[in-house]
N, C-alpha and C positions, 0 to 999 in steps of 0.2 A: 243345516249347517249350524255349527256352534263356534263362537269365538269369545275368548276371555283373556284379559290382561292381568298378569300378576307381576308387579314391579315393572321391569323392562322387557318381560317376555310375553309373547302372544301365544296362546294355546288355541289351535284351530282343528276342527274336525268337520268332515262332510261325508255324507252317504247318499248315493244315488238312489232315489225311490221311484223313478219313472217306470211305469208299467211297460213291459216289453223291451226295456233296455237291459243290458247286462248289469249285474250287481257290481258296484264298485264303491270304494271308500278311500278317504285320505285323512290321515291323522299326523299332525306335526306341531312343532313349536319352533318359534323363531324370535330373534332379537337383534337390535342394532349392535354393531361392534366398533363403531368409529364416529368421527365427527361428520357434521353435515357438509355436503358439497353439492354443487349444481352442475348438471350435465353441460358439457361443451358442445357447441354446434357440430353437427355431422358425426357425433359419437354414437356408439351403440346405446348408451344411456339415454341420449336425446331421442333416438329412434324408438326406444321402448316406452318412453313416458310422454312424449309430445303428441297428445291426441286432442283434436279439436272438434270432433263430432262423435256422436254415439248413435248406435242402431239398436232397434228392438223390433219384435214382431208380435202381432196379435193374430192368431190363426195364420192365414196365408198372406196377410198384409204386412208390409215392411214400413217402418217409420225411422226418421232421422231427425236429430236435433244438433244444432251447433253448440259448442261449449267454448268457454275461454277460461284460461287459468295461467297463473304465474309459473315459473319453472319449479319443478318438484324439488323440495329439500331432501336430498338422498343421503342415506348413511349406508356404509357397507354393513352386511348382515351375515348371520349364520343361522342355519336351520338343521333340525333333526327330524326327519320323517320316520315315524314308527310304523306306518302302514300307508301304502300307496298302490292301489290296484286300478286307478283311473285309466292310465294309458293301456295297461295290459288287457283291460276289459274290451279294448278295441284293437287288439293285436298290434299295439305300438310298443316297440322295445326302446326304452330310454337308454341313453348312453351311460356308461359307467364312469362319468366324469363329474366333478363338482359343478353345481349350477352357478350361474352369475346371479347374485342376490343383492338386493337393496331394500332398505326399509325407509318409509316415510311416515311420520307421525300423522300428518293431516295436511290437506290443501283444500281450501274453499274454491269452488268453481261457479261460474255463471252459466246457466243453461237457458238457451232460447226455446221458444215453444216448439214442441215436437210436430213434425209434418209428415204426412203420408207420402210415400214414394210410389209414383204411378208405375 
């Protein structure tokens, strides 16, 4: 994966390199287009951004850690994808509609120690 910022625009690219998985890549640029706002309770924005734990695995073991953060400072955004074969590589057809996009500069989070899930 590569990510770089030029002024207010983020340039992002990713290429799947996992052996045995279908080839896929994603290349896009995106940027904020409006002022910062915070998600209202029970909104789609709240549902998409309010995450208070994270998961990962090492081999077949699953791990979980609690996290805490303030509300995300969200800005409406625009994106132009010049290449996107990620979904198609798994036979997923994306709808021909504009995506719901938000941008956030940064948010510091607190992460508790990771624990194995039995």
